[in-house]
C-alpha positions as CSV (number, residue, x, y, z in Angstrom):
1,M,124.3,102.1,95.4
2,N,122.6,100.6,92.3
3,N,121.9,97.0,91.3
4,K,124.0,97.0,88.0
5,P,126.6,94.0,88.1
6,Y,129.5,95.2,89.6
7,P,132.6,95.1,87.1
8,Q,136.1,93.2,88.3
9,T,138.1,94.7,86.0
10,L,136.9,98.5,88.3
11,V,138.7,96.3,90.8
12,T,141.7,95.9,89.2
13,E,142.4,98.9,87.8
14,L,141.7,101.0,91.3
15,A,144.2,98.2,92.2
16,K,147.0,99.6,90.4
17,F,146.4,103.0,92.2
18,G,146.4,101.8,95.5
19,K,142.9,102.5,96.1
20,R,139.7,100.1,97.1
21,P,136.4,99.9,95.8
22,T,133.4,101.0,97.7
23,G,131.4,98.3,95.6
24,D,129.4,101.4,93.6
25,A,130.4,101.4,90.1
26,D,129.2,104.5,89.3
27,W,131.1,106.2,92.4
28,D,134.6,104.0,91.7
29,A,134.5,104.5,88.4
30,C,134.6,108.5,88.6
31,I,137.7,107.9,91.2
32,L,139.8,105.8,88.5
33,Q,139.3,108.6,86.2
34,A,140.4,111.1,89.1
35,C,143.5,109.1,89.3
36,R,144.1,108.4,85.6
37,N,143.7,111.9,84.8
38,N,145.5,113.6,87.9
39,R,143.4,116.7,87.7
40,K,142.7,119.2,89.9
41,S,140.1,118.0,91.8
42,A,141.5,114.5,91.9
43,P,142.7,115.3,96.1
44,T,138.9,116.4,97.0
45,W,137.9,112.7,95.0
46,L,140.1,110.9,96.7
47,S,138.9,112.8,100.1
48,L,135.4,111.8,99.5
49,H,136.3,108.4,98.5
50,D,138.2,107.7,101.9
51,A,135.0,109.1,103.3
52,A,133.2,106.4,101.6
53,L,134.8,103.6,102.4
54,R,134.2,104.3,106.0
55,F,130.8,104.0,105.4
56,R,131.1,101.0,104.0
57,E,133.4,99.6,106.4
58,E,130.9,100.6,109.5
59,A,128.1,98.9,107.3
60,E,129.9,95.6,106.6
61,K,130.5,95.6,110.4
62,V,126.9,95.3,111.1
63,R,126.3,92.9,108.5
64,K,128.9,90.9,110.2
65,Q,127.5,91.6,113.8
66,A,124.0,90.1,112.2
67,Y,122.8,86.8,112.7
68,N,122.7,84.8,109.8
69,L,119.0,83.3,110.1
70,A,119.9,81.5,106.3
71,D,121.3,79.1,108.2
72,P,118.9,76.4,109.6
73,D,120.6,75.7,112.8
74,V,121.3,79.2,113.6
75,Y,117.4,79.9,112.7
76,S,116.5,77.0,115.2
77,A,118.5,78.4,118.0
78,H,117.0,81.8,118.0
79,S,113.3,80.2,117.0
80,A,113.9,78.6,120.2
81,F,115.0,81.4,122.1
82,V,111.8,83.3,120.9
83,M,109.2,80.7,122.5
84,H,111.6,80.4,125.9
85,I,111.2,84.5,125.9
86,A,107.7,84.0,125.2
87,N,106.8,81.2,127.6
88,N,109.3,81.9,130.6
89,I,109.1,85.8,130.4
90,V,106.0,87.6,128.6
91,L,103.4,85.1,129.5
92,A,105.2,83.6,132.7
93,P,103.1,85.9,135.1
94,Q,99.5,84.8,133.5
95,R,100.6,81.1,133.9
96,R,99.7,79.8,130.3
97,K,102.1,79.1,127.3
98,F,102.8,80.2,123.7
99,I,100.7,78.5,121.2
100,V,101.9,78.2,117.5
101,D,99.6,76.8,115.3
102,D,98.3,77.5,111.5
103,N,97.2,81.1,112.2
104,N,100.7,82.2,113.1
105,R,103.4,79.9,111.9
106,D,104.3,81.6,109.2
107,V,104.0,85.4,110.6
108,L,106.2,83.8,113.2
109,R,108.6,82.8,110.9
110,F,108.2,85.9,108.6
111,L,109.2,88.5,112.0
112,L,111.9,86.2,112.6
113,Y,114.0,86.6,109.2
114,Y,112.7,90.1,109.3
115,F,113.9,91.2,112.6
116,N,117.4,89.7,111.6
117,N,117.1,91.9,108.5
118,C,117.4,88.1,106.5
119,P,116.5,88.8,103.0
120,L,114.2,84.9,103.9
121,A,111.5,87.1,104.8
122,E,110.7,88.5,101.5
123,E,109.7,84.8,100.6
124,V,107.9,83.7,103.3
125,F,104.7,84.9,102.3
126,P,105.0,85.1,97.9
127,G,103.0,87.7,95.8
128,R,102.4,89.5,98.9
129,G,105.2,91.7,98.3
130,Y,107.0,92.1,102.1
131,K,110.0,93.9,102.4
132,L,112.8,94.4,105.2
133,H,112.8,98.1,104.7
134,K,109.0,98.4,105.3
135,S,107.4,98.5,108.9
136,I,105.3,96.3,110.4
137,L,101.5,96.7,110.6
138,I,99.8,93.7,111.8
139,Q,96.0,93.3,111.5
140,G,93.3,90.9,113.2
141,G,90.4,90.3,115.3
142,V,90.1,90.8,119.1
143,G,93.0,88.6,121.4
144,V,94.4,86.7,118.3
145,G,97.9,87.9,119.7
146,K,98.8,90.6,117.8
147,T,100.2,93.3,120.4
148,L,101.7,89.6,121.9
149,L,103.5,88.4,119.2
150,M,105.1,92.2,118.8
151,Q,105.7,92.5,122.8
152,I,106.9,88.5,122.6
153,F,109.8,90.3,119.9
154,S,110.4,93.6,121.6
155,E,112.5,91.0,124.5
156,Y,113.7,88.7,121.9
157,L,115.7,91.9,120.1
158,Q,116.4,93.7,123.3
159,R,117.9,90.4,125.2
160,T,120.5,89.6,121.8
161,N,121.5,93.5,121.1
162,N,119.4,93.7,117.6
163,P,119.7,97.8,116.0
164,R,115.8,96.4,115.1
165,F,114.7,97.0,118.8
166,F,111.5,98.6,119.2
167,W,109.5,99.8,122.5
168,N,106.3,98.1,122.3
169,L,103.6,100.8,123.2
170,S,100.3,101.6,123.5
171,V,97.7,104.4,122.4
172,T,96.4,104.7,125.9
173,Q,100.0,105.2,126.8
174,M,100.6,107.9,124.4
175,V,97.3,109.2,125.2
176,N,98.8,109.9,128.9
177,Y,102.3,111.1,127.8
178,Y,100.3,113.8,126.3
179,T,98.1,114.5,128.9
180,I,101.2,115.2,130.9
181,H,103.2,117.1,128.7
182,N,101.3,118.7,126.1
183,N,103.2,116.9,123.0
184,L,104.0,113.8,121.4
185,D,107.7,113.9,121.4
186,R,109.1,110.6,123.2
187,F,107.0,109.0,120.6
188,T,108.2,110.7,117.4
189,Y,111.2,112.7,117.4
190,N,112.6,112.3,120.6
191,E,114.2,115.5,121.1
192,E,114.1,116.3,124.4
193,E,117.6,115.5,124.9
194,C,119.0,116.5,122.1
195,R,121.2,119.6,121.2
196,G,121.1,121.4,118.1
197,F,118.5,120.0,115.9
198,K,119.6,116.2,116.0
199,C,116.8,114.5,117.6
200,N,116.9,110.6,118.7
201,P,113.6,108.8,117.3
202,Q,113.6,105.3,118.1
203,N,112.2,102.5,116.9
204,V,108.2,101.7,118.3
205,C,104.8,99.7,117.8
206,L,102.3,101.5,118.6
207,N,99.5,99.0,119.6
208,D,95.6,99.0,118.8
209,I,95.7,102.0,116.3
210,G,92.1,103.5,114.9
211,I,90.1,102.0,117.7
212,Q,90.2,104.2,120.7
213,D,89.3,107.0,119.2
214,R,87.4,109.3,122.1
215,T,87.8,112.3,123.6
216,F,90.0,112.2,126.4
217,F,90.3,115.5,128.7
218,G,89.5,117.3,126.0
219,M,91.5,116.0,123.4
220,D,90.4,113.5,120.3
221,T,92.7,111.5,120.9
222,G,92.1,109.9,116.8
223,L,93.9,113.4,116.0
224,L,96.7,112.3,118.5
225,T,97.3,108.9,116.2
226,D,96.9,110.6,113.4
227,E,99.7,113.3,114.1
228,F,102.2,110.3,115.6
229,L,101.8,108.3,111.9
230,H,102.6,111.6,109.8
231,A,105.6,112.2,111.9
232,R,106.8,108.9,112.3
233,N,106.2,108.8,108.3
234,E,109.2,111.4,108.0
235,I,110.9,109.8,110.8
236,W,111.2,106.3,108.5
237,T,111.9,108.3,105.7
238,Q,114.8,110.7,107.0
239,Y,116.3,108.9,109.5
240,G,115.8,105.0,109.1
241,K,113.7,104.7,112.3
242,F,110.6,102.0,112.2
243,A,106.9,102.6,113.5
244,H,105.0,99.4,114.1
245,L,101.7,99.1,114.3
246,T,98.8,97.1,115.1
247,T,94.9,96.9,114.3
248,N,91.5,95.4,114.8
249,L,90.8,96.9,111.7
250,D,90.6,95.7,107.8
251,N,91.8,97.4,105.2
252,N,88.4,99.1,104.7
253,E,87.8,99.9,108.3
254,L,91.8,101.6,108.1
255,Q,90.5,103.7,105.2
256,K,87.4,105.0,106.6
257,R,88.8,105.9,109.8
258,F,92.4,107.7,108.3
259,K,90.1,109.4,105.6
260,R,88.0,111.3,108.5
261,N,90.6,114.2,109.4
262,D,93.0,113.7,106.4
263,G,91.5,115.0,103.2
264,F,94.2,114.6,100.9
265,G,94.4,110.8,102.0
266,R,97.9,111.1,102.8
267,L,97.5,108.6,105.6
268,V,95.7,106.0,103.6
269,D,98.5,105.8,101.3
270,R,101.6,105.8,103.5
271,F,99.8,102.4,104.8
272,K,101.9,101.3,101.6
273,T,105.2,101.6,102.9
274,Y,103.9,99.3,105.7
275,N,104.4,95.2,105.3
276,V,100.3,94.6,106.2
277,I,100.3,91.3,107.5
278,P,96.6,89.7,108.2
279,L,97.0,87.6,111.8
280,M,93.8,85.0,111.7
281,G,92.0,82.8,114.0
282,K,89.8,83.0,117.5
283,S,91.4,85.0,120.9
284,R,93.4,83.1,122.4
285,R,92.8,84.8,125.3
């Protein structure tokens, strides 16, 4: 759909022929023209219009089911629920509490808006260009809470039946999976249980990329991470499935690491498709 204001006269004219608008002015104008001219191709246009309306209705249904975090009361309830999960599920085995401070307060607010697909997320850090459609890349030193944050939100999204739920994974898990199966399928296209060419990729978060690049049973784990990132970029563009990341590496270290096996610089360039979020502070362990 384009960003032009939708002409209300188009709604009125379509109604004369008993047709509802999709919200895409260019498409709806073509439908109006087909109705007015009664041309031979009109049945084809109208049949496709029904399909377009079904798609719009499905999208609208998903939108209505989403929580409106622009409402301060709704935001407050979800914020409290995130803290409840952090303290009573994620950190309970360690017998410690989650601390909110100046280093993570705005990051928490951004992530809560972001994972609920709330446009206010894009206003939390003005000037950084963060977007709802991009995946997340959290950078920070050892122990600052990168993986912990993603673990908390994974649990939160699962318990609120949020379509942005993701599996929180580690490079070690990915390497172990490769050692057993000799492929990365479950971490990428997830074709194991599918038929034909229909794959079933999942939203995931891979933690601590770029720091566990060692030879493991004869396999360069750095190459596995590279292949994961190449595949997940394709999955993001074609299937709209996210692959969030955490890393201890800063921007310069990321560029140096991921240029190593990629002479064309594709991996480094694809980091532009991420919301790169620095998480500051000292170790919380």
